[in-house]
C-alpha positions as CSV (number, residue, x, y, z in Angstrom):
1,X,0.0,0.1,0.1
2,X,3.0,2.5,0.7
3,X,4.6,1.7,-2.4
4,X,1.3,2.4,-4.5
5,X,0.7,5.8,-2.8
6,X,4.3,6.5,-3.1
7,X,4.0,6.1,-6.7
8,X,0.5,7.4,-7.1
9,X,0.2,10.5,-4.9
10,X,2.6,13.1,-6.4
11,X,1.0,12.6,-9.9
12,X,-2.5,12.7,-8.8
13,X,-1.8,16.0,-6.6
14,X,1.3,17.4,-7.5
15,X,3.0,16.9,-4.1
16,X,6.8,16.9,-3.6
17,X,7.1,15.5,-0.2
18,X,5.3,12.5,1.7
19,X,4.5,12.8,5.7
20,X,3.2,9.9,7.6
21,X,3.0,9.6,11.5
22,X,4.0,6.5,13.4
23,X,3.6,5.8,17.1
24,X,6.9,5.6,19.0
25,X,6.7,2.0,19.7
26,X,5.6,1.2,16.2
27,X,9.0,-0.2,15.0
28,X,7.4,-2.2,12.2
29,X,5.9,1.2,10.5
30,X,9.2,3.3,11.3
31,X,11.5,0.6,9.7
32,X,9.0,0.0,6.7
33,X,9.2,3.9,6.1
34,X,13.1,4.2,6.7
35,X,13.6,1.3,4.2
36,X,11.5,3.5,1.4
37,X,13.5,6.7,2.3
38,X,11.4,8.3,4.8
39,X,13.0,10.1,7.5
40,X,12.5,11.1,10.9
41,X,11.9,14.6,11.5
42,X,10.2,15.0,14.8
43,X,9.0,13.3,17.7
44,X,6.7,13.5,20.7
45,X,5.5,11.1,23.1
46,X,2.6,9.9,20.9
47,X,4.0,10.5,17.5
48,X,6.7,10.6,15.2
49,X,6.6,12.4,12.0
50,X,8.5,10.8,9.1
51,X,9.2,13.0,6.0
52,X,9.8,11.9,2.2
53,X,11.5,14.6,-0.3
54,X,10.3,12.8,-3.9
55,X,12.5,15.4,-5.5
56,X,15.2,13.1,-4.3
57,X,13.8,9.9,-5.2
């Protein structure tokens, strides 16, 4: 699902950046995002924010 979104969203919406919020304890989702180029930008006790700059893809 993430791969499809990464492929479709830029063309549909002209997005140059994707973001995803992940609960700090959700290591599976965090690893999935990191493996696809997302970078942890900010975090709180409730949510970590990951960003992907599509222009660098």
